[in-house]
Backbone as numpy.savetxt, mean C-alpha at the origin, in Angstrom:
# Nx Ny Nz CAx CAy CAz Cx Cy Cz
25.00 2.61 -12.35 24.60 3.95 -11.92 23.59 3.87 -10.79
23.85 4.57 -9.70 22.92 4.60 -8.58 21.75 5.53 -8.90
20.55 5.11 -8.46 19.36 5.95 -8.59 18.57 5.85 -7.29
17.73 6.86 -7.06 16.91 6.91 -5.85 15.44 6.99 -6.24
14.61 6.22 -5.54 13.17 6.28 -5.71 12.52 6.61 -4.38
11.66 7.62 -4.37 11.00 8.06 -3.14 9.49 8.00 -3.34
8.82 7.26 -2.48 7.36 7.12 -2.53 6.79 7.70 -1.24
6.31 8.94 -1.31 5.73 9.59 -0.13 4.23 9.38 -0.13
3.79 8.45 0.70 2.37 8.18 0.82 1.75 9.02 1.92
0.44 8.94 2.05 -0.25 9.71 3.08 0.07 9.23 4.48
0.44 7.95 4.59 0.74 7.36 5.90 2.22 7.13 6.11
2.89 6.56 5.11 4.31 6.24 5.26 5.11 6.65 4.03
6.39 6.91 4.28 7.33 7.28 3.22 8.30 6.14 3.02
8.35 5.63 1.78 9.25 4.55 1.44 10.29 5.05 0.45
11.51 4.59 0.56 12.53 5.02 -0.39 13.59 3.94 -0.55
14.17 3.90 -1.75 15.18 2.90 -2.07 16.33 3.53 -2.84
17.48 2.90 -2.73 18.63 3.22 -3.57 18.92 1.99 -4.40
19.03 2.17 -5.71 19.31 1.04 -6.59 20.56 1.31 -7.40
21.23 0.23 -7.77 22.35 0.29 -8.70 22.00 -0.66 -9.84
21.53 -0.10 -10.94 21.01 -0.94 -12.00 19.71 -1.57 -11.55
19.70 -2.90 -11.44 18.51 -3.62 -10.99 18.64 -4.12 -9.56
19.73 -3.79 -8.90 19.96 -4.25 -7.53 19.55 -3.19 -6.52
18.77 -3.59 -5.53 18.40 -2.70 -4.44 19.52 -2.71 -3.41
20.15 -1.55 -3.22 21.27 -1.44 -2.29 20.81 -1.08 -0.88
19.73 -0.31 -0.80 19.27 0.17 0.50 17.80 0.55 0.40
17.06 0.30 1.48 15.66 0.73 1.53 15.27 1.02 2.97
14.27 1.88 3.12 13.82 2.25 4.45 12.41 2.80 4.37
11.75 2.89 5.52 10.39 3.42 5.60 10.22 4.10 6.95
9.48 5.19 6.96 9.11 5.83 8.22 7.79 6.57 8.03
7.09 6.92 9.12 5.81 7.63 8.98 5.98 8.96 8.27
5.05 9.29 7.38 5.12 10.55 6.65 4.90 11.74 7.59
4.00 11.58 8.55 3.70 12.70 9.44 2.82 13.72 8.74
2.76 14.91 9.31 1.84 15.92 8.77 2.40 16.66 7.57
3.72 16.60 7.34 4.35 17.38 6.28 5.14 16.51 5.32
4.73 16.49 4.06 5.48 15.74 3.04 6.85 16.36 2.80
6.95 17.69 2.95 8.23 18.37 2.79 9.22 17.90 3.85
8.74 17.82 5.10 9.60 17.33 6.18 9.98 15.87 5.96
9.04 15.09 5.43 9.32 13.68 5.14 10.43 13.57 4.10
10.36 14.41 3.07 11.40 14.42 2.03 12.75 14.79 2.64
12.74 15.74 3.57 13.97 16.12 4.25 14.54 14.97 5.05
13.65 14.19 5.66 14.09 13.01 6.41 14.74 11.98 5.51
14.20 11.83 4.29 14.79 10.91 3.32 16.21 11.36 2.96
16.36 12.65 2.67 17.66 13.19 2.30 18.69 12.98 3.42
18.27 13.22 4.67 19.18 13.06 5.80 19.58 11.59 5.99
18.60 10.70 5.86 18.88 9.28 6.04 19.83 8.76 4.97
19.58 9.17 3.72 20.44 8.68 2.64 21.83 9.29 2.71
21.95 10.51 3.20 23.27 11.11 3.36 24.10 10.30 4.35
23.45 9.78 5.38 24.15 8.92 6.34 24.60 7.61 5.69
23.95 7.25 4.60 24.34 6.04 3.85 25.35 6.37 2.75
25.76 7.62 2.69 26.74 8.03 1.69 26.14 8.37 0.35
24.83 8.63 0.31 24.15 8.97 -0.95 23.68 10.42 -0.88
24.23 11.26 -1.75 23.81 12.66 -1.84 22.66 12.74 -2.84
21.45 12.98 -2.35 20.28 12.95 -3.22 20.30 14.07 -4.26
21.07 15.12 -4.00 21.15 16.23 -4.96 22.16 15.94 -6.07
22.86 14.83 -5.94 23.85 14.45 -6.95 23.58 13.04 -7.48
22.34 12.56 -7.27 21.95 11.22 -7.70 20.60 11.30 -8.40
20.46 10.70 -9.58 19.17 10.73 -10.27 18.06 10.22 -9.36
16.96 10.96 -9.29 15.89 10.62 -8.36 14.52 10.89 -8.98
13.60 9.97 -8.75 12.20 10.16 -9.14 11.35 10.00 -7.89
10.36 10.87 -7.75 9.43 10.79 -6.63 8.06 10.35 -7.12
7.31 9.71 -6.23 5.97 9.26 -6.57 5.12 9.30 -5.31
3.85 8.98 -5.44 2.97 8.93 -4.29 2.26 10.23 -4.00
1.51 10.21 -2.94 0.68 11.34 -2.49 1.48 12.65 -2.40
2.71 12.58 -1.90 3.51 13.79 -1.70 4.64 13.96 -2.69
4.48 13.41 -3.89 5.59 13.42 -4.85 6.03 14.82 -5.26
5.11 15.78 -5.22 5.46 17.15 -5.62 6.26 17.88 -4.54
6.37 17.28 -3.36 7.03 17.94 -2.24 8.48 17.50 -2.05
9.04 16.83 -3.05 10.42 16.33 -2.95 11.34 17.25 -3.76
12.03 18.18 -3.11 12.79 19.20 -3.84 13.97 18.65 -4.63
14.49 17.51 -4.23 15.66 16.95 -4.91 15.30 15.96 -6.01
14.00 15.71 -6.23 13.58 14.79 -7.29 13.75 15.45 -8.66
14.32 14.74 -9.60 14.47 15.24 -10.96 13.16 15.18 -11.73
12.26 14.30 -11.26 10.98 14.13 -11.94 9.99 13.51 -10.98
8.71 13.86 -11.10 7.64 13.23 -10.33 6.78 12.41 -11.28
6.54 11.16 -10.92 5.78 10.24 -11.77 4.66 9.61 -10.95
3.51 9.38 -11.56 2.36 8.85 -10.84 2.66 7.48 -10.24
1.97 7.17 -9.14 2.18 5.89 -8.48 1.68 4.72 -9.32
0.72 4.95 -10.21 0.24 3.87 -11.08 1.39 3.33 -11.92
2.12 4.23 -12.56 3.27 3.83 -13.39 4.37 3.20 -12.54
4.69 3.83 -11.41 5.79 3.33 -10.59 5.48 1.98 -9.96
4.25 1.80 -9.48 3.88 0.51 -8.90 3.92 -0.60 -9.95
3.55 -0.28 -11.17 3.58 -1.28 -12.23 5.01 -1.73 -12.52
5.91 -0.77 -12.66 7.31 -1.10 -12.93 7.94 -1.82 -11.73
7.62 -1.34 -10.53 8.18 -1.96 -9.34 7.69 -3.39 -9.15
6.42 -3.62 -9.44 5.86 -4.98 -9.31 6.52 -5.93 -10.29
6.74 -5.47 -11.51 7.43 -6.31 -12.49 8.82 -6.67 -11.99
9.53 -5.70 -11.44 10.89 -5.93 -10.97 10.90 -6.94 -9.81
9.94 -6.83 -8.92 9.92 -7.69 -7.73 9.42 -9.09 -8.06
8.38 -9.19 -8.89 7.74 -10.49 -9.12 7.99 -11.10 -10.50
8.47 -10.31 -11.45 8.76 -10.86 -12.76 7.79 -10.42 -13.84
8.06 -10.85 -15.07 7.25 -10.47 -16.23 5.90 -11.19 -16.23
5.08 -10.83 -17.21 3.81 -11.51 -17.41 2.62 -10.61 -17.12
1.44 -11.17 -17.34 0.20 -10.47 -17.05 -0.13 -10.63 -15.57
-0.65 -9.56 -14.97 -0.95 -9.63 -13.54 -1.93 -8.55 -13.14
-2.56 -8.78 -12.00 -3.40 -7.78 -11.37 -2.69 -7.34 -10.09
-2.41 -6.05 -10.00 -1.71 -5.51 -8.84 -2.73 -4.79 -7.96
-2.79 -5.19 -6.69 -3.67 -4.54 -5.72 -2.80 -3.86 -4.69
-2.89 -2.54 -4.64 -2.11 -1.77 -3.68 -3.05 -1.13 -2.67
-3.04 -1.66 -1.44 -3.87 -1.10 -0.38 -3.02 -0.10 0.39
-3.28 1.17 0.13 -2.50 2.23 0.76 -3.18 2.79 1.98
-2.60 3.87 2.52 -3.16 4.48 3.70 -4.48 5.17 3.45
-4.59 5.89 2.32 -5.79 6.66 2.04 -6.49 6.25 0.75
-5.89 5.38 -0.03 -6.54 4.94 -1.26 -6.14 3.50 -1.58
-6.90 2.91 -2.46 -6.59 1.56 -2.95 -6.53 1.62 -4.46
-5.46 1.08 -5.01 -5.27 1.06 -6.46 -5.31 -0.38 -6.96
-6.03 -0.61 -8.03 -6.05 -1.92 -8.69 -5.57 -1.70 -10.12
-4.48 -2.37 -10.49 -3.84 -2.11 -11.77 -3.65 -3.41 -12.55
-4.12 -3.41 -13.77 -3.88 -4.54 -14.67 -2.63 -4.24 -15.48
-1.64 -5.14 -15.42 -0.37 -4.89 -16.12 0.03 -6.08 -16.98
0.89 -5.81 -17.92 1.55 -6.86 -18.70 3.00 -6.44 -18.89
3.90 -7.23 -18.33 5.34 -6.92 -18.39 5.64 -5.51 -17.89
4.94 -5.11 -16.84 5.20 -3.80 -16.24 4.50 -2.63 -16.91
3.77 -2.90 -17.98 3.03 -1.85 -18.70 1.59 -1.82 -18.22
1.08 -0.64 -17.93 -0.30 -0.49 -17.44 -1.29 -0.71 -18.58
-2.23 -1.64 -18.36 -3.29 -1.88 -19.33 -4.58 -1.19 -18.90
-4.83 -1.22 -17.59 -6.05 -0.61 -17.07 -5.86 -0.42 -15.56
-6.59 0.50 -14.98 -6.51 0.67 -13.52 -7.74 1.39 -13.00
-7.97 1.23 -11.72 -9.02 1.97 -11.02 -8.47 2.35 -9.66
-8.86 3.51 -9.18 -8.30 4.04 -7.94 -9.42 4.58 -7.06
-9.46 4.11 -5.83 -10.43 4.61 -4.86 -9.75 5.71 -4.06
-9.98 6.95 -4.44 -9.28 8.06 -3.79 -10.23 9.06 -3.14
-11.50 8.70 -2.98 -12.47 9.63 -2.40 -13.00 9.17 -1.04
-12.61 7.98 -0.62 -13.12 7.43 0.63 -12.07 6.49 1.20
-11.89 6.53 2.53 -10.87 5.69 3.15 -11.35 4.27 3.41
-12.62 3.98 3.12 -13.11 2.61 3.29 -12.31 1.68 2.38
-11.92 0.54 2.91 -11.13 -0.41 2.13 -9.67 -0.03 2.04
-9.19 0.76 3.00 -7.78 1.18 2.99 -7.13 0.90 4.34
-5.83 1.16 4.40 -5.11 1.00 5.64 -5.60 1.95 6.72
-6.02 3.14 6.34 -6.53 4.11 7.30 -7.80 3.60 7.97
-8.66 2.95 7.19 -9.88 2.36 7.74 -9.52 1.34 8.82
-8.55 0.48 8.54 -8.12 -0.52 9.50 -7.56 0.14 10.76
-6.79 1.21 10.58 -6.20 1.91 11.71 -7.27 2.54 12.61
-8.26 3.18 11.99 -9.34 3.81 12.76 -10.13 2.75 13.53
-10.45 1.66 12.88 -11.22 0.60 13.54 -10.41 -0.05 14.67
-9.12 -0.23 14.45 -8.26 -0.81 15.49 -8.22 0.11 16.71
-8.13 1.41 16.47 -8.14 2.37 17.58 -9.44 2.28 18.38
-10.55 2.12 17.66 -11.85 2.00 18.33 -11.92 0.75 19.19
-11.16 -0.25 18.79 -11.13 -1.52 19.53 -10.06 -1.54 20.60
-9.26 -0.46 20.70 -8.17 -0.43 21.66 -7.05 -1.38 21.30
-6.83 -1.57 19.98 -5.82 -2.51 19.49 -4.97 -1.82 18.43
-3.91 -2.49 17.99 -3.17 -2.02 16.83 -3.62 -2.83 15.61
-3.38 -2.33 14.40 -3.88 -3.02 13.20 -3.41 -4.47 13.06
-2.15 -4.75 13.41 -1.65 -6.12 13.27 -2.38 -7.07 14.21
-2.57 -6.64 15.46 -3.26 -7.49 16.44 -4.71 -7.73 16.03
-5.36 -6.67 15.53 -6.74 -6.83 15.10 -6.84 -7.82 13.94
-5.92 -7.70 13.00 -5.94 -8.58 11.82 -5.74 -10.04 12.22
-4.85 -10.27 13.18 -4.62 -11.63 13.65 -5.84 -12.17 14.37
-6.47 -11.32 15.19 -7.65 -11.74 15.94 -8.80 -12.08 14.99
-8.86 -11.37 13.88 -9.94 -11.58 12.91 -9.97 -13.01 12.38
-8.82 -13.68 12.35 -8.74 -15.05 11.85 -9.52 -16.03 12.72
-9.79 -15.61 13.96 -10.50 -16.50 14.91 -11.99 -16.19 14.97
-12.43 -15.13 14.30 -13.82 -14.71 14.40 -14.66 -15.07 13.20
-15.95 -14.71 13.27 -16.87 -14.96 12.16 -18.21 -14.29 12.46
-19.06 -14.25 11.44 -20.45 -13.93 11.64 -20.86 -12.48 11.77
-19.92 -11.54 11.76 -20.28 -10.13 11.92 -20.07 -9.40 10.60
-21.03 -8.56 10.24 -20.93 -7.74 9.03 -20.96 -6.27 9.43
-19.97 -5.51 8.96 -19.97 -4.06 9.14 -20.63 -3.47 7.90
-21.82 -2.94 8.08 -22.63 -2.54 6.92 -22.33 -1.13 6.42
-21.82 -0.26 7.31 -21.60 1.14 6.93 -20.47 1.28 5.91
-20.70 2.05 4.88 -19.68 2.30 3.86 -18.73 3.42 4.28
-19.21 4.33 5.12 -18.41 5.47 5.56 -17.59 5.09 6.79
-16.34 5.53 6.83 -15.46 5.20 7.95 -16.01 5.72 9.27
-16.52 6.94 9.26 -17.05 7.54 10.49 -18.22 6.73 11.02
-19.17 6.36 10.14 -20.33 5.58 10.56 -19.92 4.17 10.95
-18.92 3.61 10.23 -18.45 2.27 10.55 -17.82 2.23 11.94
-17.12 3.31 12.30 -16.53 3.39 13.64 -17.63 3.39 14.70
-18.69 4.13 14.45 -19.82 4.16 15.37 -20.47 2.78 15.48
-20.53 2.09 14.35 -21.10 0.74 14.33 -20.26 -0.21 15.17
-18.94 -0.09 15.04 -18.03 -0.94 15.83 -18.19 -0.66 17.32
-18.26 0.61 17.68 -18.43 0.99 19.09 -19.75 0.44 19.63
-20.79 0.46 18.79 -22.08 -0.09 19.19 -21.99 -1.59 19.42
-21.28 -2.29 18.55 -21.11 -3.74 18.70 -20.35 -4.07 19.98
-19.34 -3.25 20.28 -18.59 -3.44 21.53 -19.53 -3.30 22.72
-20.40 -2.26 22.67 -21.35 -2.02 23.75 -22.36 -3.13 23.92
-22.66 -3.83 22.82 -23.61 -4.94 22.87 -22.97 -6.22 23.40
-21.66 -6.18 23.61 -20.98 -7.35 24.13 -20.60 -8.38 23.08
-20.61 -7.98 21.81 -20.19 -8.90 20.75 -18.70 -9.21 20.93
-18.31 -10.48 20.84 -16.90 -10.84 21.04 -15.97 -10.05 20.12
-14.82 -9.66 20.67 -13.86 -8.87 19.91 -13.42 -9.58 18.63
-13.24 -10.88 18.72 -12.75 -11.62 17.55 -13.75 -11.53 16.40
-15.05 -11.52 16.73 -16.07 -11.44 15.68 -16.16 -10.04 15.09
-15.99 -9.02 15.94 -15.97 -7.64 15.42 -14.74 -7.46 14.52
-13.61 -8.00 14.96 -12.38 -7.91 14.16 -12.59 -8.58 12.81
-13.25 -9.72 12.80 -13.55 -10.41 11.54 -14.37 -9.52 10.63
-15.40 -8.87 11.22 -16.26 -8.01 10.43 -15.52 -6.83 9.82
-14.56 -6.29 10.57 -13.76 -5.16 10.08 -12.90 -5.58 8.89
-12.17 -6.68 9.05 -11.31 -7.16 7.97 -12.15 -7.57 6.76
-13.27 -8.23 7.01 -14.15 -8.64 5.91 -14.69 -7.44 5.15
-14.97 -6.35 5.88 -15.45 -5.13 5.23 -14.40 -4.55 4.29
-13.16 -4.52 4.76 -12.06 -4.00 3.93 -11.89 -4.84 2.68
-11.81 -6.15 2.90 -11.57 -7.05 1.77 -12.73 -7.02 0.78
-13.95 -6.94 1.26 -15.11 -6.90 0.36 -15.06 -5.68 -0.54
-14.66 -4.55 0.02 -14.56 -3.32 -0.78 -13.45 -3.43 -1.81
-12.33 -4.02 -1.41 -11.21 -4.17 -2.35 -11.58 -5.12 -3.48
-12.24 -6.22 -3.14 -12.65 -7.19 -4.16 -13.67 -6.58 -5.11
-14.60 -5.79 -4.57 -15.58 -5.12 -5.42 -14.89 -4.18 -6.40
-13.90 -3.47 -5.90 -13.14 -2.56 -6.76 -12.36 -3.35 -7.81
-11.79 -4.49 -7.41 -11.00 -5.32 -8.33 -11.86 -5.85 -9.47
-13.14 -6.07 -9.20 -14.03 -6.60 -10.21 -14.28 -5.64 -11.36
-13.87 -4.39 -11.19 -14.07 -3.40 -12.25 -12.88 -3.32 -13.21
-11.84 -4.11 -12.90 -10.67 -4.18 -13.77 -10.50 -5.62 -14.23
-10.24 -5.82 -15.50 -10.09 -7.17 -16.04 -8.95 -7.90 -15.36
-9.28 -9.05 -14.77 -8.25 -9.83 -14.08 -7.57 -10.78 -15.06
-6.26 -10.81 -14.98 -5.50 -11.73 -15.82 -4.19 -12.06 -15.14
-3.78 -13.31 -15.27 -2.52 -13.73 -14.69 -2.55 -13.76 -13.16
-1.38 -13.60 -12.57 -1.24 -13.66 -11.12 -1.84 -12.43 -10.45
-2.10 -12.54 -9.16 -2.57 -11.41 -8.37 -1.50 -11.09 -7.34
-1.04 -9.84 -7.34 0.00 -9.41 -6.41 -0.55 -8.32 -5.49
-0.18 -8.42 -4.21 -0.58 -7.41 -3.24 0.64 -6.57 -2.87
0.51 -5.25 -3.02 1.57 -4.33 -2.60 1.00 -3.38 -1.55
1.84 -2.52 -1.02 1.36 -1.55 -0.03 1.64 -1.99 1.40
1.22 -1.18 2.34 1.56 -1.36 3.74 0.97 -2.59 4.40
-0.07 -3.19 3.79 -0.69 -4.37 4.39 -0.18 -5.67 3.80
0.86 -5.59 2.97 1.33 -6.80 2.28 1.91 -7.85 3.23
2.35 -7.43 4.42 2.90 -8.38 5.38 1.87 -8.83 6.41
0.63 -8.43 6.22 -0.45 -8.81 7.13 -1.07 -10.12 6.62
-0.71 -11.21 7.26 -1.09 -12.54 6.79 -2.60 -12.72 6.68
-3.33 -12.22 7.65 -4.79 -12.41 7.62 -5.43 -11.65 6.47
-4.89 -10.48 6.12 -5.39 -9.71 4.98 -5.14 -10.47 3.69
-3.94 -11.02 3.55 -3.58 -11.78 2.34 -4.48 -13.00 2.20
-4.68 -13.72 3.30 -5.51 -14.93 3.27 -6.96 -14.59 2.94
-7.47 -13.54 3.57 -8.87 -13.17 3.34 -9.08 -12.68 1.91
-8.11 -11.95 1.39 -8.21 -11.45 0.01 -8.20 -12.60 -0.97
-7.31 -13.57 -0.76 -7.24 -14.74 -1.64 -8.54 -15.53 -1.62
-9.12 -15.68 -0.43 -10.37 -16.43 -0.29 -11.51 -15.73 -1.03
-11.61 -14.41 -0.87 -12.69 -13.65 -1.52 -12.53 -13.62 -3.03
-11.27 -13.53 -3.49 -11.03 -13.49 -4.94 -11.12 -14.87 -5.57
-10.93 -15.91 -4.75 -10.95 -17.27 -5.27 -9.70 -17.64 -6.03
-8.59 -16.97 -5.70 -7.32 -17.25 -6.38 -6.17 -16.88 -5.44
-5.02 -17.53 -5.59 -3.87 -17.20 -4.72 -3.46 -15.73 -4.89
-3.03 -15.13 -3.79 -2.50 -13.77 -3.80 -1.04 -13.84 -3.36
-0.17 -13.35 -4.21 1.27 -13.40 -3.93 1.76 -12.06 -3.44
2.59 -12.09 -2.41 3.18 -10.86 -1.89 4.48 -11.20 -1.18
5.17 -10.17 -0.71 6.41 -10.35 0.04 6.70 -9.04 0.76
7.66 -9.06 1.67 7.98 -7.85 2.43 8.39 -6.69 1.53
9.12 -7.00 0.44 9.61 -5.95 -0.46 8.48 -5.32 -1.26
7.32 -5.98 -1.33 6.19 -5.44 -2.10 5.73 -4.10 -1.55
6.01 -3.84 -0.28 5.66 -2.54 0.30 6.40 -1.41 -0.40
7.55 -1.73 -0.99 8.40 -0.72 -1.62 8.24 -0.69 -3.15
7.18 -1.33 -3.66 7.01 -1.42 -5.12 7.03 -0.05 -5.79
6.35 0.92 -5.20 6.31 2.26 -5.79 7.68 2.91 -5.81
8.42 2.78 -4.71 9.76 3.37 -4.64 10.72 2.67 -5.60
10.60 1.35 -5.71 11.45 0.60 -6.65 11.16 1.05 -8.08
9.88 1.16 -8.41 9.51 1.62 -9.75 10.02 3.02 -10.02
9.99 3.88 -9.01 10.49 5.24 -9.18 11.99 5.24 -9.44
12.72 4.41 -8.69 14.16 4.31 -8.89 14.51 3.78 -10.28
13.70 2.85 -10.77 13.91 2.32 -12.11 13.66 3.41 -13.16
12.61 4.21 -12.94 12.32 5.33 -13.86 13.45 6.35 -13.87
14.13 6.49 -12.72 15.21 7.47 -12.63 16.40 7.12 -13.52
16.48 5.87 -13.95 17.57 5.48 -14.85 17.43 6.15 -16.22
16.22 6.57 -16.56 15.97 7.15 -17.88 16.10 8.67 -17.89
16.43 9.24 -16.75 16.56 10.71 -16.69 17.84 11.16 -17.38
C-alpha cells in the first residue's frame, strides 16, 4: 500500500511516497511564506509522479502540518522523526538531534519509541536559520561558511540572540578578523548550543543527526568533537520526519 508523508518545516518542505517500507519517491523545496501554498506544491509534484494525494493515505508533520488539506492526520514531528530515524538507521537506543530551520529537537528513542525529548522553539540560536543569517552577514552561503569554518579557530561568538550575534559578526568583520576565524566562531556557537541542549536529555546508544544540516560535513564533525562521540547521518536523514509520517499513514 502506498502512503505519503509530508513534513512542512519553517524553511523547507520534505515529502516522500512509500510502499510498505520502501521509499519510492522523495523531494524537497523551500516552504516560502505560505505553508498552504507549499502543501499545494507537494500535491502538484506528486500528481506528476502519478500519486493522487487525495486518494492516498497521508500524514503531515512539522511546523505547517495543520496546513495540509489532503492529510488524513497531523502528527507531531517528535513522533515522526523518531519513527523515521528508526527506519533509516535501524533499531536500538539512540539520541536523535534534528537541527531545523527555526528549532532544534533532541530526542531519546528506543526502537523508534520516544523516551524523552527537549525542543528549542523560542530562539533561532543553534538552528539552521542562525547559520543562514550569519552567512548572509558574511556575504556567503551556509555551505561555504561551514566549509571555511574548518580552516579557522580562536573566535567566540558570545551573543545568545541572533540579532546581537549578527551585530557581533559585523563588528568582527570591521576589525579585520579573518573570515575563516569568524566562520569557525559561528559554527562553534551553533554546535555549543546544540550540545548544551543535548545535555538535558539522557544520552544512550548511537547519536544520529537529522534535518537540513545533516549533509554539512563540518557541522557533523564539529558536533561529534563537542559531544565526544561519533555522529551518524546520511542524505536521507533530512527526510526522517517525512518518512516517519508516511510510516504512520499505514495505520490510518
